[in-house]
C-alpha positions in Angstrom: -7.2 -13.6 -8.0 -10.4 -15.3 -6.5 -11.2 -13.5 -3.6 -13.3 -16.3 -2.2 -10.6 -18.6 -2.1 -8.4 -18.6 1.3 -5.5 -17.4 1.4 -2.1 -19.1 0.5 1.4 -19.2 1.7 4.0 -18.0 -0.6 5.9 -21.6 -0.2 2.9 -23.5 -1.0 1.8 -22.0 -4.1 5.7 -22.6 -5.3 5.8 -26.0 -4.2 3.0 -26.6 -6.2 4.3 -25.4 -9.6 7.6 -27.2 -8.5 5.8 -30.3 -9.3 3.7 -29.7 -12.4 6.3 -31.3 -15.6 7.1 -28.8 -18.2 4.4 -29.6 -20.2 1.7 -28.9 -17.6 3.8 -25.0 -16.7 2.9 -24.3 -20.3 -0.4 -25.2 -19.2 -0.2 -23.2 -16.1 -1.1 -19.5 -17.1 -4.5 -20.7 -19.0 -5.5 -22.3 -16.0 -5.9 -20.2 -13.3 -7.4 -18.2 -16.0 -10.0 -20.4 -15.9 -10.1 -21.7 -12.6 -10.2 -18.0 -11.1 -14.1 -17.2 -12.5 -14.9 -21.2 -11.4 -17.6 -20.9 -8.5 -16.8 -21.4 -5.5 -18.6 -24.1 -3.1 -18.6 -23.0 1.4 -18.8 -26.0 3.1 -17.6 -24.1 7.2 -14.4 -23.3 6.6 -13.5 -25.5 3.7 -13.5 -24.2 -0.1 -14.4 -26.5 -3.0 -13.4 -25.9 -6.7 -14.8 -28.1 -9.2 -12.2 -28.3 -11.8 -13.8 -30.6 -14.5 -15.9 -34.2 -14.5 -13.8 -35.9 -12.6 -11.2 -33.2 -11.2 -12.5 -30.7 -7.7 -9.9 -29.0 -5.5 -10.4 -28.9 -1.6 -8.5 -26.3 0.6 -9.6 -26.7 4.1 -7.6 -23.9 5.9 -5.9 -23.8 8.7 -7.0 -22.0 12.1 -5.3 -18.9 11.1 -7.9 -19.3 8.0 -4.9 -19.5 5.1 -3.7 -22.9 3.5 0.0 -22.6 5.3 0.8 -26.7 4.5 0.7 -28.3 1.1 -1.3 -31.3 2.9 -4.5 -28.3 3.0 -5.5 -28.8 -0.5 -6.0 -31.5 -2.2 -7.6 -33.2 -5.6 -9.4 -35.9 -6.9 -7.6 -36.4 -9.6 -5.0 -39.2 -10.6 -2.4 -36.9 -10.9 -3.0 -35.4 -7.6 -0.9 -33.5 -5.9 1.5 -33.2 -9.4 -1.9 -31.9 -10.9 -2.4 -29.1 -13.1 -5.9 -28.4 -10.9 -4.0 -28.2 -8.0 -1.2 -26.0 -8.8 -3.9 -23.5 -11.1 -6.8 -23.3 -7.3 -3.4 -22.4 -5.7 -2.5 -19.8 -8.3 -5.5 -18.5 -8.6 -5.9 -17.9 -4.8 -4.7 -14.7 -2.6 -1.1 -14.6 -1.0 -1.2 -14.5 2.2 1.0 -12.5 4.6 3.5 -14.4 6.1 1.8 -13.8 9.5 -1.2 -15.1 8.4 0.6 -18.9 6.7 2.3 -19.1 10.2 -0.6 -18.8 12.5 1.1 -15.8 14.3 -1.4 -13.8 16.4 -2.5 -10.2 16.0 -0.7 -9.4 19.3 1.9 -11.8 22.0 0.3 -14.2 23.7 -0.1 -14.7 27.5 -0.1 -17.5 29.8 -2.5 -19.7 28.3 -4.4 -17.4 25.8 -6.0 -18.5 22.6 -6.8 -16.4 19.8 -9.3 -15.7 17.1 -8.1 -16.5 13.2 -7.5 -14.1 10.7 -10.7 -15.8 8.7 -12.9 -14.4 11.3 -13.9 -17.9 12.5 -13.5 -18.6 16.5 -11.4 -21.3 17.3 -9.4 -22.2 20.2 -5.6 -23.1 19.2 -1.8 -23.6 20.1 -0.2 -19.7 19.7 3.3 -19.1 18.4 4.8 -16.1 19.2 6.2 -13.3 17.0 9.3 -13.7 15.5 11.8 -11.9 16.7 13.6 -9.0 14.3 16.9 -11.1 12.9 19.9 -8.7 14.0 23.1 -8.2 11.4 26.1 -8.0 12.6 28.4 -5.0 12.3 30.7 -7.0 9.7 27.3 -6.9 7.4 25.1 -10.0 6.5 25.3 -13.7 7.1 26.2 -16.1 4.5 22.7 -17.4 4.5 20.6 -13.5 4.6 23.3 -12.9 1.3 22.7 -15.8 -0.4 18.7 -15.6 0.3 19.0 -11.5 -0.9 20.8 -13.0 -4.3 18.4 -15.6 -4.8 15.8 -12.5 -4.5 17.7 -9.6 -6.9 17.9 -13.0 -8.8 14.4 -14.2 -9.3 13.8 -10.3 -9.3 16.0 -9.4 -12.0 14.1 -12.5 -14.3 10.6 -11.0 -14.3 11.8 -7.8 -14.8 13.2 -8.6 -18.0 10.4 -10.6 -19.0 7.7 -7.5 -17.9 4.3 -7.8 -16.8 3.5 -10.1 -19.8 6.4 -12.7 -19.3 5.9 -12.5 -15.5 3.8 -15.6 -15.7 2.6 -18.7 -13.1 5.9 -19.8 -13.5 8.6 -17.1 -12.4 5.9 -15.7 -9.6 6.3 -18.8 -7.9 10.3 -18.8 -8.6 10.0 -15.0 -6.7 7.7 -16.1 -3.8 10.0 -19.0 -3.5 12.8 -17.0 -2.7 10.7 -14.5 -0.1 10.2 -18.0 1.6 14.5 -18.2 1.8 14.5 -14.6 2.4 12.0 -15.0 5.8 14.1 -18.0 7.2 16.8 -15.9 6.6 15.6 -13.2 8.9 15.0 -10.6 5.8 11.4 -9.5 6.3 12.5 -5.9 4.4 12.9 -7.6 1.1 10.4 -10.6 2.0 7.4 -7.9 2.1 8.8 -6.0 -1.1 8.7 -9.8 -2.6 4.8 -10.2 -1.5 3.7 -6.6 -3.0 5.6 -7.1 -6.4 3.8 -10.9 -7.2 0.6 -9.3 -5.6 1.0 -6.1 -8.2 2.1 -8.7 -11.1 -1.0 -10.4 -10.5 -3.7 -7.1 -10.2 -1.9 -5.6 -13.6 -2.0 -9.2 -15.8 -5.9 -9.3 -15.0 -5.9 -5.5 -15.2 -8.0 -4.9 -12.6 -9.9 -1.8 -11.7 -7.6 -1.0 -8.6 -4.0 -1.4 -9.9 -1.9 1.2 -10.4 1.4 0.7 -12.8 3.4 3.2 -10.5 2.7 0.9 -7.7 4.7 -2.0 -9.3 7.3 0.2 -10.1 7.6 1.1 -6.6 7.6 -2.3 -5.1 10.0 -3.4 -7.6 12.6 -0.3 -6.7 12.3 -1.5 -3.1 12.8 -5.1 -3.9 15.6 -4.6 -6.2 17.4 -1.8 -3.8 17.2 -3.3 -0.6 17.8 -7.1 -1.9 20.7 -6.0 -4.0 22.5 -4.1 -1.4 22.4 -7.0 1.0 23.5 -9.4 -1.4 26.8 -6.8 -1.6 26.8 -7.6 2.3 25.6 -4.3 3.2 25.6 -4.0 7.4 22.4 -1.2 7.2 20.3 -3.0 9.9 17.5 -1.7 8.0 17.4 -3.4 5.3 16.7 -6.3 7.2 13.3 -4.4 8.3 11.6 -6.1 11.2 8.9 -8.8 11.4 5.1 -7.8 9.8 3.5 -8.5 13.2 6.2 -8.3 16.0 4.3 -6.4 18.7 5.5 -5.5 21.9 3.3 -4.2 25.6 2.2 -0.7 25.4 0.9 -1.0 28.6 -2.1 1.4 29.8 -3.3 3.4 26.7 -6.0 6.4 26.4 -6.9 7.1 22.6 -8.9 8.5 20.2 -11.0 8.4 17.4 -9.8 10.3 14.7 -11.5 8.8 11.2 -12.3 5.6 9.3 -10.6 4.7 6.3 -12.5 2.1 3.8 -9.2 0.4 2.5 -9.9 -1.5 -1.0 -7.1 -3.1 -2.4 -6.1 -4.1 -5.9 -5.6 -7.6 -5.0 -9.3 -8.1 -3.8 -8.7 -7.6 0.3 -11.0 -5.2 1.6 -12.1 -3.5 5.0 -11.9 -0.5 7.4 -8.9 1.4 9.5 -9.8 3.3 12.0 -7.5 6.3 13.0 -6.4 6.9 16.6 -4.1 9.7 18.7 -3.5 8.7 21.6 -3.1 12.2 24.7 0.8 11.6 24.3 0.1 12.5 20.3 1.0 9.1 18.6 -0.7 7.4 16.3 -2.1 4.3 16.3 -4.8 2.6 14.5 -7.1 -0.3 14.0 -7.7 -2.7 11.2 -10.2 -4.8 9.7 -9.6 -5.7 6.4 -10.1 -8.8 5.0 -10.7 -11.2 1.3 -13.8 -9.5 -0.1 -13.1 -6.2 -2.2 -15.4 -3.3 -2.3 -18.3 -4.7 -0.5 -16.6 -5.7 2.4 -15.0 -2.6 2.4 -18.7 -1.0 3.0 -20.0 -3.4 5.2 -17.4 -3.1 7.9 -18.0 0.5 8.0 -19.9 -0.4 11.4 -18.2 -4.2 12.0 -17.4 -4.5 15.5 -13.9 -3.9 16.8 -11.4 -6.7 17.4 -10.0 -5.1 20.3 -10.3 -6.5 23.6 -13.8 -6.7 24.8 -14.8 -3.2 24.4 -17.9 -3.8 22.2 -17.9 -0.8 20.1 -17.8 -0.8 16.4 -15.6 1.0 14.1 -17.8 3.8 13.7 -18.2 4.2 17.3 -14.5 4.6 18.0 -13.7 6.7 15.2 -16.1 9.2 17.0 -15.9 8.2 20.6 -12.1 6.5 22.6 -11.1 3.5 24.1 -9.1 3.1 27.7 -6.4 -0.2 27.3 -5.4 -1.9 29.8 -2.3 -4.4 28.2 -1.6 -2.9 24.7 0.3 -5.0 22.4 1.5 -2.6 20.1 3.2 -3.3 16.8 6.1 -1.4 14.8 3.8 0.5 12.3 1.5 1.6 15.0 -1.3 -1.3 14.8 -2.9 -1.9 18.1 -3.1 -6.1 18.6 -5.8 -7.7 19.9 -5.6 -10.5 22.2 -6.6 -12.6 25.4 -4.4 -9.7 28.2 -5.8 -6.7 26.0 -8.8 -5.0 28.3 -10.7 -2.1 26.5 -13.4 0.0 27.7 -15.1 2.5 25.6 -14.8 6.2 26.9 -16.3 9.4 25.3 -14.4 11.0 22.8 -12.6 14.5 22.1 -13.9 17.2 19.1 -11.4 18.0 16.7 -11.2 22.0 18.9 -9.8 19.8 21.9 -7.2 18.1 23.6 -4.8 15.8 21.5 -7.1 16.2 18.6 -6.9 20.3 18.8 -3.2 20.3 18.5 -3.6 18.7 14.8 -4.5 21.8 13.5 -1.6 24.4 15.5 1.5 23.7 13.1 1.8 25.4 10.0 1.0 22.8 6.8 4.3 23.5 5.1 6.5 22.7 8.5 4.5 19.8 8.8 4.9 18.5 5.2 8.5 18.8 5.5 9.0 16.4 8.9 6.9 14.2 6.6 8.8 13.9 3.4 12.4 14.0 5.4 14.4 11.6 6.4 14.4 7.9 5.0 11.3 7.8 4.0 12.4 7.5 0.4 14.6 4.3 0.9 12.9 2.9 4.0 9.5 2.0 3.6 9.0 0.5 6.6 9.8 4.6 8.2 8.0 5.8 5.5 5.0 3.2 6.5 5.1 4.5 9.8 4.9 8.3 8.8 2.6 7.7 5.8 0.2 6.7 9.4 0.7 9.9 11.4 -2.3 12.0 8.8 -1.9 15.5 8.7 -4.6 18.2 10.0 -5.1 21.9 8.1 -7.5 24.2 8.0 -8.3 25.5 4.8 -10.4 27.5 2.4 -12.2 26.3 -1.1 -11.4 28.1 -3.8 -11.7 25.6 -6.9 -11.2 22.8 -8.7 -10.2 21.3 -11.8 -11.6 17.5 -13.1 -11.0 15.0 -9.7 -9.5 16.9 -7.8 -10.0 20.5 -5.2 -7.6 23.5 -5.1 -7.8 24.8 -1.2 -5.3 27.4 0.3 -4.2 27.3 4.0 -5.7 29.6 6.4 -4.8 31.6 9.0 -4.7 30.7 12.8 -7.2 33.3 13.0 -9.4 32.0 10.5 -8.6 34.7 7.5 -7.5 33.8 4.1 -4.6 35.4 2.0 -3.4 35.2 -1.1 -0.1 34.2 0.1 -1.4 31.3 1.8 0.1 27.3 0.6 -1.7 26.8 -1.8 -2.6 23.1 -2.1 -4.8 20.1 -4.1 -7.0 17.9 -2.4 -7.7 13.9 -3.7 -10.1 12.1 -3.4 -8.6 9.2 -1.0 -10.0 6.3 -3.2 -12.3 7.2 -6.1 -13.7 3.7 -6.4 -17.6 4.4 -7.6 -18.9 2.3 -4.2 -17.6 5.1 -1.5 -18.3 8.6 -0.9 -15.5 10.3 -1.6 -16.3 11.3 -4.9 -20.0 11.9 -4.7 -18.8 14.3 -1.4 -16.1 15.9 -3.4 -18.4 16.8 -5.6 -20.3 18.4 -3.2 -17.6 20.5 -2.1 -16.2 21.7 -5.2 -19.7 23.6 -5.9 -19.2 25.7 -2.9 -16.1 28.0 -3.6 -15.2 29.5 0.0 -16.3 27.1 2.0 -14.0 26.7 5.7 -13.3 23.4 6.7 -11.0 21.7 8.6 -9.9 18.2 7.1 -7.3 15.3 8.2 -5.7 13.6 5.3 -2.9 12.0 4.2 0.0 13.3 2.0 0.4 12.1 -1.4 4.5 12.5 -1.7 4.4 11.5 -5.7 2.3 14.9 -6.5 2.5 18.5 -5.7 1.5 19.9 -2.9 -1.1 17.5 -2.5 -3.3 16.1 -0.2 -5.7 12.9 0.1 -8.4 14.0 2.8 -10.0 11.9 4.6 -12.3 13.4 6.9 -13.7 17.4 7.0 -15.2 19.0 9.8 -16.0 22.4 10.5 -14.3 25.1 12.0 -15.0 26.4 15.6 -15.4 29.9 14.5 -17.2 31.3 11.7 -20.7 30.6 9.5 -18.6 29.5 6.5 -18.0 26.4 7.6 -19.9 23.1 7.3 -23.2 22.1 9.9 -23.0 18.5 10.5 -25.6 16.7 12.5 -24.7 16.0 16.0 -24.8 12.6 15.8 -21.4 12.8 13.6 -19.5 14.1 16.3 -17.9 17.4 14.8 -16.2 15.2 11.2 -17.2 13.6 8.2 -15.8 10.2 7.3 -15.2 11.2 3.8 -15.4 7.0 2.6 -18.3 6.5 4.5 -20.5 9.4 5.3 -22.3 12.0 2.6 -22.7 15.1 2.9 -25.5 16.0 1.8 -27.1 20.2 1.1 -28.4 20.8 4.6 -24.8 20.4 5.7 -23.4 23.4 4.1 -24.2 27.4 4.7 -26.2 29.1 2.3 -24.7 30.0 -0.7 -24.7 34.0 0.7 -23.2 33.5 3.6 -20.0 32.0 1.7 -17.9 34.9 1.3 -16.1 35.8 -2.0 -12.5 33.8 -2.6 -10.3 35.0 -5.2 -10.2 32.6 -8.0 -7.9 30.7 -9.8 -7.3 32.6 -12.8 -4.8 29.9 -13.9 -4.1 26.6 -12.5 -0.9 26.7 -10.3 2.3 25.1 -11.7 3.1 21.6 -11.1 6.2 20.8 -11.5 6.5 17.3 -11.3 4.2 16.9 -14.3 5.7 19.8 -16.0 9.2 18.6 -16.3 11.0 16.4 -18.9 11.3 13.9 -16.5 8.3 12.5 -17.9 11.0 10.6 -20.8 12.7 9.0 -18.4 9.7 8.1 -16.2 8.4 6.4 -19.0 11.4 4.7 -20.4 11.2 3.3 -16.6 8.0 1.9 -16.7 7.7 1.2 -20.4 10.7 -1.6 -18.7 8.3 -2.7 -16.2 5.0 -3.1 -18.4 6.6 -4.7 -21.1 9.7 -6.2 -20.5 13.5 -5.9 -21.7 12.3 -5.3 -25.4 9.9 -2.4 -24.8 12.2 -0.9 -23.4 14.7 -1.8 -26.2 12.9 0.3 -28.7 14.2 3.4 -28.6 17.8 2.5 -29.0 16.4 1.1 -32.0 14.2 3.7 -33.4 16.0 6.6 -33.0 13.9 8.2 -30.2 17.1 7.4 -27.7 18.7 10.6 -29.1 16.1 12.8 -29.3 14.9 12.0 -26.1 18.1 12.3 -24.1 18.7 15.7 -25.5 15.6 17.1 -24.5 16.8 15.9 -21.1 20.1 17.3 -21.5 18.2 21.0 -22.8 16.7 21.3 -19.5 19.7 20.5 -17.3 18.8 17.2 -16.3 22.1 15.7 -17.5 22.2 12.5 -14.9 18.5 11.6 -16.1 19.9 11.5 -20.4 22.9 9.4 -19.1 20.3 7.2 -17.2 18.0 6.1 -20.2 20.8 6.3 -22.3 22.1 3.3 -20.7 19.3 2.2 -20.1 17.7 1.8 -23.8 21.4 0.3 -24.6 21.8 -2.4 -21.5 17.7 -3.2 -23.1 19.1 -3.8 -26.6 22.9 -5.6 -25.6 22.6 -8.7 -27.1 25.0 -11.9 -27.1 25.9 -15.1 -29.2 26.0 -18.2 -28.0 28.3 -20.9 -29.3 26.5 -21.6 -32.3 26.3 -18.0 -33.4 22.3 -17.7 -31.9 21.8 -14.5 -30.6 19.6 -13.9 -27.3 19.7 -11.5 -24.6 22.4 -10.5 -22.4 21.9 -11.3 -18.5 19.6 -9.9 -16.8 22.0 -8.5 -14.0 23.3 -5.5 -16.0 19.5 -4.5 -16.9 18.4 -4.3 -13.5 21.3 -2.5 -12.2 20.4 0.1 -15.5 17.1 0.3 -14.7 17.4 0.2 -10.4 19.9 3.3 -10.9 17.3 5.1 -13.3 14.3 4.4 -10.8 16.3 5.6 -7.8 17.0 8.3 -9.4 13.9 9.5 -10.5 12.2 8.9 -7.0 14.6 11.4 -5.4 14.4 13.6 -8.1 11.2 14.1 -7.8 11.0 13.7 -4.5 12.8 16.7 -4.4 10.7 18.5 -7.1 7.9 17.7 -4.2 9.0 19.5 -1.5 9.5 22.5 -2.9 5.9 23.0 -4.0 5.1 22.5 -0.1 6.2 26.1 0.0 4.1 29.1 -0.2 4.8 31.6 -2.3 5.0 34.6 0.3 4.6 34.9 3.6 0.8 35.5 5.0 0.5 38.6 7.6 
C-alpha cells in the first residue's frame, strides 16, 4: 500500500477489479506491487502516478479527501477505464472508512454548517447527516440483510480457504463488494469487520512491520461470526451494530486531559489520540489520524486540536482542559468537530485531584474484572468502547524481562506487599521512532521506583497492562521528579524520561526480587496446539491446515490436549484438520476441495472456543494470590 495515495471507497476498488478481463486479473497482484513503489506527484489535492510511457493515472479526491466515485480515478491509456493501470493504482491505495467515502462529517451538522474535510484542506461543501443505525425487527433481520450477510460469509469463507498467499486483489475486491452491499443493507458491524480483514490481509501480504497475525485472526473470527449469525436470521441487534460516526448531541461538557497516545497502524496511517476525562467520569478522545505513518505520528504530537475554536494543540490538551458547548459525541466516545461546537481552554487537573484522582482509588483486580466481563469477547463494538476507558493504578517496579517490566500493586498508603497483585507492563508501541522502548529501559533499570500508571489492559495476555503515561506518587520520595511544564505526568510515547527525572539510587527502597518468572497460564497451556492450527489456517490457507491430518501429527496433538483436560479443544482440532483435508470428485473423477462452508464453520468453532478459553485464563491471572494487609 502507498500511503501517499488518497483513500479509496471499497465499492470503487471492487468495480475497477470487476471491469478487468480474466487475463488482466491474473496480472493484477504483480501490478499492484509494482505501482505501489512508484513515485506520486502531487498537485494540490490531485495525485498522479506514471505507470508507463503512455499511461498516467490521475486521482482527484472529493471534498472528504477520498476517492468516492469511479470518475475521480482516470487513466490516460486507451483501455481506460477497464485498464490494469487504474485498477492497480486503486488497489495500492488505502481503503477508505465508510464515513470518509460517503463524505460524512465528524459530527452532525447544524443549519448552514460547513465542515473541514478529512483530507485536512479547507473546503466548503454540503454535508449529509450520518446514517441512522439500522433496526432489526423482533422477528429477525430483513431479507436484504440476510442476503447481504450470506454474501459476506461466502466471500470470507473463500478468503479463509485461500489463506494469505491466495488472498490477492481479486478475493479482496469480492469481499469489498460484499462489504459495500452490507453497508447499504445497514449491517455496520459486519462491514467494519470486513474492512479490517482486507487491511490486515494487505499488511500480511506486504509483510508490514506493524502486522500481527493475531489481529487478522481476530478480524476473520468477528466477520465470520457476525455474518454467519445474521445469515441464519439471528435477531440480536448487537450483530448489526451502528454507523461508525453516528454522532449525537452532547450539550455542555467539561473535560480534563489525561494523556496522549501516538498511533501507527499497519496500513500506513499515523497520528495521535488524546484521552480526556469528563467531570462525571466518562472517557472521551480527540483523534487526529490520517495517512502518513510513523512520521505523521511524531509530528501530530503538537498538532492543533480540531475541536471548535479552542486554539490548543494535543500536547496542551493532554495537560489542560476544555469547556465545550454544543458538544457532539460518537458511540465509541469520540468528540466531534463542527461549526456548532465551541471549546474554551481551561486549566487542567493533576492526577491527584478531581475525577483524575478517582482513577487510582479502585483496586486493580476489581477494575480488570469489570473490563474483561460482559460482552467484550463477542462484541468488539462494546469492547472498543471499554478499551478507551483507561486504567489507573499505583505500582512499584520489581524487575524486568526482555521487553516488559514486572510491577506490583501498591496499597492505598503507598506500601508494597509480597501479596500485592503482580502484573506485566508491556510497551504500548515498540516502534523505534517513538519513545516507549527508551522509556521502558530507563524504568527497568530502577527497581523500587514508585509511580502512577495510566494504561490499557491487554485482554490477550496474562495480567498485562500497556502503559500510556506515568506520573509521580503524591507521597514519598522514591518516585518520579518531572519538570513543572509536564504538569505531573509523562506521555510515554512522546516524552523522554532522563536521569534527572528519577530519584537517586540510594533513595529507592529495596524490593523483593523475582526468584523466578511468574507463571503465564495462557502461554504455558497446551492450547498453543489449537492456536497454532487456527493461525496456520489463516496464514497458509486450507492446504496448510490439512497437513496435520496427512502426516499423522493430528493424533499426537489431540492426545496431548486430552491428557491436559482440554477435550473440547482436541475435538475441535480434529474436526478442523479433517475438514481441511476433505476432498470430493467432480463428474470426471477429478479431486477438488469440498465446499468452503464446512471448513469455515469448523475454523470458526475452533477460533471462538480458543478466544473464550484464553479469556477465562487471562481473567484468572488478575486475582492476587493473597490479600494484602
